[in-house]
N, C-alpha and C positions, 0 to 999 in steps of 0.2 A: 231516961232521956237520951242516952247514947247507946247505940247497938254495939255489943261486943264484937260483932262481925257483921258486914252488910248482908241483909237477907236476900235470897235469890229473887230476882224480879220476874214475875209471871204476869203482871198487869200494868199497862201504861195507857195513858190517853192524853191528848192535847185538849186544852180549853177551847171554847168555841171561837175565841179571837186569835188563837194560835200563839198567844203570848206566854202561857203557862203549861207545865207538864205535870200530870198527876201520876204518881207512882205508888203501887201497893206496898205497904210495909206490914209489920206485925200489929194487927188490930188498929191500923191507921192508914191514912193516905198522906204522903209527903207531897207538898205543892212547891214546885220549883220554877224559877224563871227560865224560860227557854234560852234567852240570851244571857250567858254567864253561869247558869246553873245554880244560882243562889237559892237556898232553902227559905221560902217565904213563910210557910206555916204548916201545921200538921192538923189533920182532921181525924179525931179519935172516936172512940166508942163504936168500933166497927167489928165485923167478923174477924176471927183469928187469922184466917188465910183469905186473901182477897184475890179472886180469879178473874174478875172483869170490872172495869170502871167505864161508865157510859155517861158523858155529859149530855144534857138536853141541847137541842139545836140553838136555843137562845142563851145557853150558858147559865140559866138561873138555878138549875138543879142537877144533882148527880145521882146516878143509880149505881150501887155497888153490890156485886154478887160474890158470895163467899161462904165461909162457915168453918166448922171443925169437922174434919173427915170422920165419917162413921157416927157422928153425934148430932150435928146441927147444920142446917143450911138455910139461907135466907137472902133476900135482896132488900137492901136498905135504900130509901130515897131521902136525900138530904138537900138542904139549901146550900148552894155552893159557897156563898160568902161567909155565912155564919157557921156552917156545919150542923145546923139544927136538924134533928130528925123529923121528917115529914110523914113517912109511912114505912112499915115493914111488910114485905110481900113475899110470896112463894116460900113459905116456911116448910122445911122438910127435915128429914132425919140424917141427911148427908149434905155435903157442900154443894151449893149452886155455882155453876160455872159460866153462866151467860146472861147478858142483859144488853138491850139496845133500844134506843128511841127511834121512832119512825121519823122520816125526814121533816115532817111538819110538826113534830113534837106532840101530836095528839095521842099517841099510844106508846106504851113501853112493853117490849117483849122480853120474856125471861125463859130460861131453860133450867130444868131441874134434874135431880138424880133419879126421879121416878119415870123419866122418859117423856115428861109432858112439856109442852111449850104453851105458856100462858100469855095472854095479851090483856093489858090493863088500860083503861081510859085515864089519862093524866089529869083530868079535872076532878073526877070523883074517886079515882083509884079503884073503881070496880073492875072485876075480872070479866071482860066482855066475851071472851072465848078461850077455850082450852083445847089444844090439839094433843091428844094422848096417843100418838102414833109410833113413838120409839119404844123399843123393848128394853132400853138401858139408858144411862145418863146422857143428857144433852150437853154437848161441849161448847157449842157456839150457836148464835142466831144472827141473822142479818136481814135487812129490809131491801126491797127493790128500790131503785131511784125514785119511782113515783109513789112509793108507799102502799101499793095495792097488794103486794105479795110479801111473804115472809119465808125465809129459808132456815133450816136447822141442820146441825151436824151432830151425829150421835156416836156413842161408844158401841152401838150395835152394828157398826160397819156401814151404816146408811146415812144418806142426806135426803132431806125432804123439802118440798116447796108447798106452801099453803096459800090459798086465796082468802084474803081477809073479809071481803064483802060477802062472799059465798060461804065463808066459814067451813071450808073443806080442803082436803089435801088434793093437790094437783098431780104430784108425781113423787116417786121414791126412787132414789138412785142407789144402785147396788154395785158400782164399779170398783169399790175399794175392798181390800181383804183384811182390813184392820180398823180400829177406832178412827173415825173422822174427826179431826181436831178443829178445822176451820172451814168456813163457808162464806162466799161473797158472790153477789150478783155481778154479771158482766154489765158495765155501764152503757154499752152500746148495742147490745143484742139480747134476745130472750134466752140467754144461757147462764150457767152458774159455774163458778170455780170452787173446787174443794181440795183440801190438803189433809193428809192422813198419816197414821202411824206406819203404814206400809211404804212410806217414803215417796208416795206419788202425789203429784200436782196435776189435777185433771180439769178439763172443761167439758160440761155435758149439757144436753138439751132438756128444757123443761117439758116440751111437748110430748116426748116419748121416753125420757129417762136414758137416752143413749149417749155414749161417750163421743164427744166431738173431737177432742184432741188431748194428747198426753204431753205435758210440758217437761216433766222431770220424773225420774225414778231413782231415788236415793237409797243408800243402805241403812239410813237412820230416819226416824220419824220427822215429819214436818209439823211444827207446832202452831205456827201463826201464818196468816195470809192477809194481805191488804191490797187494794187496787190504787193505782196512781193515774187517774184519768187524764191529767194534763199531759203525761208522757206516754199514755196508752201502755202502761206497764203493770205487772204484778210484782210484789215483793214477798219473800218468804223468810221465815226464821225457822231454823232446824234443817234437817236433811244433810247439811254440810256444817262445818265449823264456822263458815262465813255466811252472811246474808246473800241472797241471790235475787236478781231482778230479771224479769222476762218481758219482752214485747208481746202483747197478747195476740197480735196477728202473725208473729214469727217467733216460735219457740227457740229457734236457733240463735236469736239475739239475746243471749244470756250474759249477765255481768255479775261477777262476784265482788262483794264489798267487804273490805277487811274489818274484822272485829278483834276481840282479844283472844286469850287462850280458852276461855269458857264459852260454851255454846249459848246462843241467844234463845231466850224463852218467851220474850214479849216483843211486840211490834205495834207501832202506831203511826198513822199518817195525820198530819195537821189538816184541819178543815179546808184551808186554802190550797192544799195539795202540794205545798212547796217544801215541806220538811218531813223527814222520816226518822223515827226514833226507835231504838231497840234497847232491851235490857237483858242482862245475862245472869248466869248462876252465881256470879261473884258480886252481884249488886251494882254493876257498872251500867251507866246509861250513855249511849252515844246518839247525837243528833246530827243529821246531815241534810244538805240540800239536794 
């Protein structure tokens, strides 16, 4: 019931109403109040290590990606309130690292250790399409704002964009020299942002896979990336000991946010765009406006 030491935080997510924060623990999710940090409940019967937590847009269900390294991987879909298991998806022989609902909640995308990106219908939970284009583990998936496209980040040093209606790959980006950890669509243009183990934060074009802008080059990996549309900013965890934010039109407008002694591994932005949360190796969570 009590951890002998806080587990490293690698997965965080806000609830759809921005009132609660979900944090990955050991075979469980800890649900806390955003205001005050009070532990409200624990959702158990989950994978040993939890790498991604994805609430549906309406807040009714949660998708949890994780597993046991080298032994088991899966994405579990749960009722948010009761924690009741709805479905087990994307079973594999190694941990799953990625899950994300489309903006309208009609589809769930997952990424697996076999390099595949799978899309499920959230009414029937049928696998409507599988994109098997990566040659190694998929670390992250993200939807375009209109839900027509899907992006993935892979350990094979590439990021890719797929068209859901056409069920085909549109482009593959090869501008990183190491595992790509995070991917997000630009909210205002047909471009994509990626962050990787080579320490780079890059923006690139979907139409030709060319690099549009380099925002940062760190000596350490960048693990997480989120967009903050209200402020036209990007935020990253990793790369430096502190969080960093960038104005997406002006990379020179960089701001470093203080953290603790431990490097942050998890990052989440609230659906209303007003709050930013990070979690570090020592199990600490910070929430800021």
